[in-house]
C-alpha positions as CSV (number, residue, x, y, z in Angstrom):
1,M,221.0,99.8,182.6
2,A,217.7,99.2,183.8
3,V,215.0,99.5,181.2
4,K,212.0,101.4,182.3
5,K,208.8,99.8,181.4
6,S,206.6,101.8,179.3
7,R,203.2,102.4,180.6
8,N,201.3,101.8,177.4
9,I,197.7,102.1,177.4
10,F,197.7,98.5,176.3
11,G,199.7,96.9,178.9
12,D,199.8,93.1,179.5
13,E,196.4,93.0,181.0
14,T,195.3,95.4,178.5
15,M,196.7,93.2,175.8
16,S,195.1,90.1,177.2
17,M,191.8,91.9,177.4
18,T,192.3,93.2,173.9
19,L,192.9,89.7,172.5
20,A,189.9,88.4,174.3
21,I,187.7,91.1,173.0
22,S,189.1,90.7,169.5
23,T,188.5,87.0,169.5
24,A,184.9,87.6,170.6
25,L,184.4,90.2,168.0
26,M,185.7,88.0,165.2
27,T,183.5,85.1,166.3
28,T,180.5,87.4,166.3
29,L,181.4,88.7,162.9
30,F,181.6,85.2,161.4
31,V,178.3,84.3,162.9
32,V,176.7,87.4,161.5
33,I,178.2,86.8,158.0
34,G,177.2,83.2,158.0
35,G,173.6,84.1,159.0
36,V,173.1,86.5,156.1
37,T,172.8,83.7,153.7
38,S,170.0,82.1,155.6
39,L,167.8,85.2,155.9
40,P,164.3,85.0,154.0
41,E,164.1,86.6,150.5
42,S,162.4,89.9,150.0
43,D,159.2,90.2,148.0
44,D,161.0,91.6,144.9
45,T,163.6,88.9,145.0
46,Q,160.9,86.2,145.4
47,A,158.9,87.7,142.4
48,H,162.0,87.8,140.2
49,S,162.7,84.2,141.2
50,N,159.1,83.2,140.3
51,V,159.3,84.8,136.9
52,E,162.6,83.1,136.1
53,T,161.1,79.8,137.2
54,H,158.0,80.3,134.9
55,L,160.1,81.2,131.9
56,E,162.2,78.1,132.5
57,Q,159.1,76.0,132.7
58,T,157.6,77.6,129.5
59,A,160.8,77.0,127.6
60,T,160.8,73.4,128.5
61,T,157.0,72.9,127.7
62,E,156.6,75.0,124.5
63,T,154.0,73.6,122.1
64,P,155.6,72.3,118.9
65,A,154.6,74.0,115.6
66,P,151.9,72.1,113.6
67,E,153.0,69.9,110.9
68,H,152.4,71.1,107.3
69,K,149.5,69.4,105.6
70,D,149.3,68.8,101.9
71,D,146.3,69.8,99.8
72,T,144.6,66.5,100.2
73,Q,144.9,66.6,104.0
74,L,143.5,70.2,103.9
75,A,140.6,69.2,101.8
76,E,139.8,66.3,104.1
77,S,140.1,68.5,107.1
78,T,137.8,71.1,105.5
79,D,135.2,68.5,104.6
80,S,135.4,67.0,108.0
81,H,134.8,70.5,109.5
82,L,131.9,71.2,107.2
83,T,130.1,68.0,108.1
84,T,130.0,69.2,111.7
85,Q,128.3,72.5,110.8
86,A,124.5,73.0,110.8
87,V,123.4,73.5,107.1
88,T,120.7,76.1,106.6
89,P,118.3,74.8,104.0
90,E,118.0,76.9,100.8
91,K,114.8,79.0,100.4
92,P,112.5,77.0,98.1
93,A,112.0,78.6,94.7
94,T,108.7,80.5,94.2
95,P,106.3,78.2,92.4
96,V,105.1,79.2,89.0
97,V,101.4,80.0,89.3
98,T,99.3,79.6,86.3
99,P,96.7,82.3,86.1
100,T,93.2,81.2,86.6
101,P,91.0,82.1,83.7
102,V,88.7,85.0,84.6
103,E,85.1,83.9,84.4
104,P,82.3,86.4,83.7
105,T,80.6,87.7,86.9
106,P,77.1,86.5,87.6
107,I,74.5,88.6,85.8
108,A,72.9,90.9,88.3
109,P,71.2,94.3,88.2
110,R,72.9,97.3,89.5
111,P,71.8,98.7,92.9
112,G,68.5,100.5,92.5
113,A,67.9,99.1,89.0
114,N,65.2,96.6,90.0
115,R,63.3,97.4,86.8
116,Y,66.2,96.1,84.8
117,A,66.7,92.6,86.1
118,E,67.3,91.1,82.7
119,N,71.0,91.9,82.6
120,M,73.9,90.7,80.5
121,R,77.1,91.5,82.3
122,L,80.8,90.7,81.9
123,L,83.7,91.8,83.9
124,L,86.9,90.7,82.1
125,P,90.5,92.1,82.0
126,A,89.9,93.4,78.5
127,L,86.2,94.3,78.7
128,E,83.5,95.5,81.1
129,F,80.1,95.0,79.5
130,E,76.6,95.5,80.8
131,A,73.3,95.5,79.0
132,R,70.1,96.1,81.0
133,F,66.5,95.5,79.9
134,P,63.2,96.0,81.6
135,E,62.3,93.2,84.0
136,G,60.7,90.2,82.3
137,S,62.1,91.1,78.9
138,S,63.3,87.6,78.2
139,D,59.7,86.4,78.3
140,E,58.6,89.2,75.9
141,P,58.5,88.4,72.2
142,A,58.9,92.1,71.4
143,Y,62.4,92.1,73.1
144,R,63.5,88.7,71.9
145,F,65.2,89.9,68.7
146,I,67.0,92.8,70.3
147,M,68.2,90.7,73.2
148,E,69.6,88.1,70.8
149,K,71.3,91.0,68.9
150,I,72.8,92.4,72.0
151,S,74.0,89.0,73.2
152,A,75.8,88.4,69.9
153,Y,77.2,91.9,70.1
154,R,78.5,91.2,73.6
155,D,80.2,87.9,72.4
156,R,81.9,89.7,69.5
157,L,83.2,92.5,71.9
158,R,84.5,89.8,74.2
159,H,86.6,88.3,71.4
160,D,87.7,91.5,69.8
161,S,88.7,93.1,73.1
162,A,90.8,90.1,74.1
163,E,92.6,90.2,70.7
164,A,93.1,93.9,71.0
165,K,94.7,93.5,74.4
166,K,97.1,90.8,73.1
167,D,98.1,93.0,70.2
168,F,98.8,96.0,72.4
169,E,100.8,94.0,74.9
170,S,102.9,92.4,72.1
171,R,103.9,95.9,71.0
172,D,104.5,97.0,74.6
173,I,101.6,99.6,74.4
174,A,99.4,100.3,77.3
175,F,95.9,98.8,76.8
176,H,92.8,100.5,78.3
177,P,90.0,97.9,78.9
178,W,87.0,98.4,76.7
179,S,83.7,99.4,78.4
180,V,80.2,99.2,77.1
181,D,77.1,100.2,79.0
182,I,73.7,99.6,77.3
183,I,70.2,100.3,78.8
184,F,66.9,99.7,77.1
185,R,63.9,101.5,78.5
186,E,60.3,100.8,77.5
187,I,58.6,104.0,76.5
188,Q,55.0,103.0,75.8
189,R,52.5,100.3,74.8
190,S,49.4,100.9,72.8
191,G,47.3,98.1,71.5
192,N,49.6,95.3,70.3
193,I,52.6,97.6,69.8
194,V,55.6,98.1,72.1
195,S,57.9,101.0,71.8
196,A,61.3,101.2,73.5
197,M,64.7,102.9,73.1
198,G,68.2,101.8,73.8
199,R,71.2,104.0,74.7
200,E,74.8,102.8,74.5
201,Y,77.8,104.5,76.0
202,S,81.0,102.7,74.9
203,Y,84.8,103.0,74.8
204,T,86.5,100.6,72.5
205,G,89.8,102.4,71.9
206,G,90.3,105.7,70.1
207,A,90.4,109.3,71.2
208,H,87.0,109.4,73.0
209,P,84.0,107.3,74.0
210,N,81.0,107.0,71.8
211,L,77.2,107.2,72.1
212,N,74.7,105.2,70.0
213,W,71.0,104.8,70.0
214,Q,68.8,101.9,69.2
215,G,65.0,102.2,68.5
216,L,62.6,99.4,69.0
217,I,59.0,99.2,67.7
218,A,57.5,95.7,67.6
219,E,54.4,93.7,67.9
220,A,54.0,92.5,71.5
221,D,52.6,89.1,70.7
222,T,55.0,88.0,67.9
223,G,58.0,90.3,68.4
224,E,57.9,91.2,64.7
225,S,59.7,94.5,64.1
226,I,57.8,97.5,62.7
227,T,59.4,100.4,60.8
228,L,58.0,103.9,60.2
229,Y,57.6,103.0,56.5
230,D,55.2,100.2,57.6
231,M,53.1,102.6,59.5
232,F,52.4,105.1,56.7
233,M,50.0,104.7,53.9
234,P,51.5,103.3,50.7
235,R,50.6,106.2,48.5
236,V,52.2,108.6,51.0
237,G,55.3,106.7,51.8
238,L,57.4,108.2,54.5
239,S,55.4,111.2,55.6
240,P,56.6,114.5,54.0
241,A,54.9,116.3,56.9
242,L,57.0,114.4,59.4
243,A,60.2,115.0,57.4
244,I,59.7,118.8,57.2
245,A,58.7,119.1,60.9
246,A,61.8,117.0,61.9
247,C,64.1,119.2,59.8
248,E,62.8,122.4,61.3
249,K,63.4,121.0,64.8
250,I,66.9,120.0,63.8
251,K,67.6,123.6,62.6
252,D,66.2,125.0,65.9
253,A,68.4,122.6,68.0
254,K,71.5,123.5,65.9
255,L,70.9,127.3,66.4
256,E,70.4,126.8,70.1
257,R,73.5,124.6,70.5
258,M,76.0,125.9,67.9
259,G,74.6,129.2,66.8
260,E,74.1,128.2,63.2
261,A,71.8,125.9,61.3
262,T,74.4,124.0,59.3
263,I,75.6,120.4,58.9
264,D,79.4,120.1,58.2
265,G,79.4,123.8,57.2
266,D,76.5,123.6,54.7
267,P,73.1,125.2,55.3
268,I,70.3,122.8,56.1
269,E,67.9,122.4,53.2
270,C,64.7,120.9,54.5
271,G,63.3,120.4,51.0
272,S,66.2,118.3,49.7
273,S,66.1,114.6,49.3
274,A,69.5,114.3,51.0
275,M,68.1,115.9,54.1
276,K,65.0,113.6,54.0
277,D,67.3,110.5,53.7
278,R,69.3,111.8,56.6
279,I,66.2,112.2,58.8
280,F,64.7,108.8,58.0
281,N,68.1,107.0,58.6
282,A,67.9,108.0,62.2
283,E,66.9,105.5,64.9
284,T,63.2,105.9,65.7
285,S,60.8,105.0,68.5
286,L,57.3,106.1,69.5
287,T,56.8,108.4,72.5
288,A,54.3,108.3,75.3
289,S,51.3,110.6,75.2
290,T,49.4,112.9,77.4
291,T,46.6,110.5,76.6
292,K,46.7,107.2,78.6
293,D,47.8,104.1,76.7
294,K,48.4,106.0,73.5
295,F,51.4,107.1,71.5
296,G,52.0,110.9,71.4
297,G,54.5,111.2,68.6
298,V,57.8,110.0,67.0
299,M,61.3,110.5,68.4
300,L,64.3,110.6,66.0
301,M,67.7,109.8,67.6
302,F,70.9,111.0,66.0
303,A,74.3,109.8,67.3
304,P,77.4,112.1,67.3
305,Y,78.7,112.7,63.7
306,E,75.3,112.1,62.1
307,L,74.4,115.8,62.1
308,G,77.8,117.3,62.6
309,P,81.2,116.9,64.3
310,Y,81.6,114.9,67.4
311,V,81.9,117.9,69.6
312,E,78.2,118.7,68.9
313,G,77.1,115.5,70.6
314,P,73.9,113.7,69.9
315,Y,70.5,115.1,68.9
316,T,67.0,113.7,69.8
317,I,64.1,115.2,68.0
318,V,60.5,114.7,69.0
319,V,57.6,115.4,66.5
320,S,54.0,115.3,67.8
321,Q,51.6,112.9,66.2
322,A,49.1,115.7,65.2
323,I,51.6,116.7,62.5
324,F,51.7,113.4,60.6
325,A,48.5,111.5,61.9
326,D,46.7,111.9,58.6
327,D,49.5,110.0,56.8
328,L,49.2,106.9,59.1
329,R,47.5,103.7,58.1
330,P,44.1,103.4,59.7
331,E,45.1,100.5,62.0
332,Y,47.9,102.5,63.4
333,R,46.2,105.9,63.5
334,T,43.9,104.7,66.3
335,L,47.0,104.1,68.5
336,F,48.0,107.8,68.5
337,S,46.5,110.6,70.4
338,G,47.3,113.6,72.6
339,D,50.6,115.4,72.8
340,A,54.1,113.8,72.8
341,I,56.0,113.3,76.0
342,R,59.8,113.4,75.5
343,P,61.3,110.2,76.9
344,Q,64.3,110.1,79.2
345,T,67.4,109.9,77.1
346,E,70.2,109.9,79.7
């Protein structure tokens, strides 16, 4: 029986063609697959590869850990390091300065005090001292004694103030420097007699400053000092008329200043010997006069405390020469005339 050939879509020709096409396709596939491995790497793949390569290199070149050094090696290493550092020099210690002794300032008159060029002046840590005298006093015998006295007084104050300062500082107590200001004013000359007065303001410790007076009556040519007792006649002694007049003026001054004529609470008795002694213990000088080149009277100077408590202050009493002129010795009586002129006391 005859077999009928099937008409398959893939007939012989078809098969041949199919085989040829299959072969070609397989060849192409192998070419494509083989070519994939030779294509260039992408950016991500290349970066990943670079990181892996770096890590591999780091692992192979890792710095070995430093060897342990003992204390000696560390010390040597530290010393070696310090020797390479710049060393800043230490600040030099402040030198001990020995205080320079304070010398007295040159003697010089204060501004506007040209009449008082004969000055004694000290400016020290413990003392400020100044004594002023009329110009040319150092050449005047009448002032010689008082200038020597004030000079010795200045030297004593210089020593005493320095000792007081040391004592206060040793006890850790504040020390206030002492101060002394003295001025001598010439009041009048008559004949061979010179009259002057000195005023001293001072603070040498204590609760308050002090004021003192110094009278001067002396012969101009010799400098010999003269007292009131020398000027009155021997049979009279210290003039009773002068004593009574001075006492009455003290009472008037007390009434004006304090409202009562008392001393330390006691009424003033002008006739008592105690009051007379108090009056003639005052510092005295002779005043100028309304008559040229004559003395016009006597001035009695009382420092604080002498006629009452400190708060009352000082008193200066002037008695005109007409009251006591009859009691004067003849050689002195001719030197007085006219009315008294109160001297400047400030």
